[in-house]
N, C-alpha and C positions, 0 to 999 in steps of 0.2 A: 594715661596714668603717669604720674610724675616719677622720675628716676631719683629724686632726692631721697637720701637715706632717712629711715624713720627716725633714727636717734639724733640727727642733726637738726638744729634749730634754724628756721629761716629768719633772716633779719627782716624787720618790719619795713614795708615799702615806704620810701621817703615821700613826704608830702611836697607839693609843688611850692617852690619858693623857700623851703626850709633849708638852712645850712646843715651840712653833715656834721654829726656830733664827733668831737675829738676824744671821746672817752675811750680809755685803753680797753682792749679786748681781754677777757679773762681767759687765762691759760689753765690747763690741767695740772701744771706744776706751779710751785710757789717760789721758785728761785729768782733771784735778782738777775738781771741781764748781765751785770758785771761780776757775777760770781766766778771765781777762779776754778771752781770744780767743773764748770761748763767748758773750760779749755783743757782740763786734764783728762776728761773722760774719752774724748776721741784719741788723744795721744796714747792713753793706756790700752784702749782697744786695738789700735793699729800696732802697738808693741806686742800684745798678747796674742792676737789672732794672726794666723798665717796669711800670706798674701793670696790673691786670687788664683795664681798659677798652681800654688801648692794644693789649694782646695780642689781644683779641677783634676790635678794629677791623682790626688788621693781618691776622689770619686771614680776616676777611670780605673784605677787599680782594684777598687771594690767591685765595680761592674764586671771587670774581667774575671775576678775570683768567683763571682756568682755564676757567670757563663760557664766557667770551667767545672764548677761544682754540679751544675745542672747536666752538663755533658757526662761527667763521671757517674752521676746517679742514673742517668739513662743507660749507660753501658753496663753498670752493675745490675740494674733491674732486667736488662735484656739477658745477661748471663744467668741470673737467678731463675728467670722464667724458663730458659732452655734447659737448665739442670733439672728444674721441677718436671718438665716434660719428659726428659729422658728417663727419670726415675719412674714416672707413671708408665711409660712404654716398657720398661723392664719388668715391672710387676704385672702387666697385662697377660692374660692367658693367650697362648698361641694356638 
């Protein structure tokens, strides 16, 4: 089975002795190669988005917060269940 993606078009097989065509490939965008917007976009993204270290640090802080919340929820659940058990034992006939 071919691993080629279904949505990709295969180029036709070249015939023997035929010169490769110099026709430009069609892209999904219609911008000109010399468009100044193509130079501005990476600069704007680099200016607006934080660097990689900042992103990794923020994700680390988020994961630490998730772990601490999970531990706190476990402790709270354990205390709530033991309180519930003590109440049930107090109401039980002796």
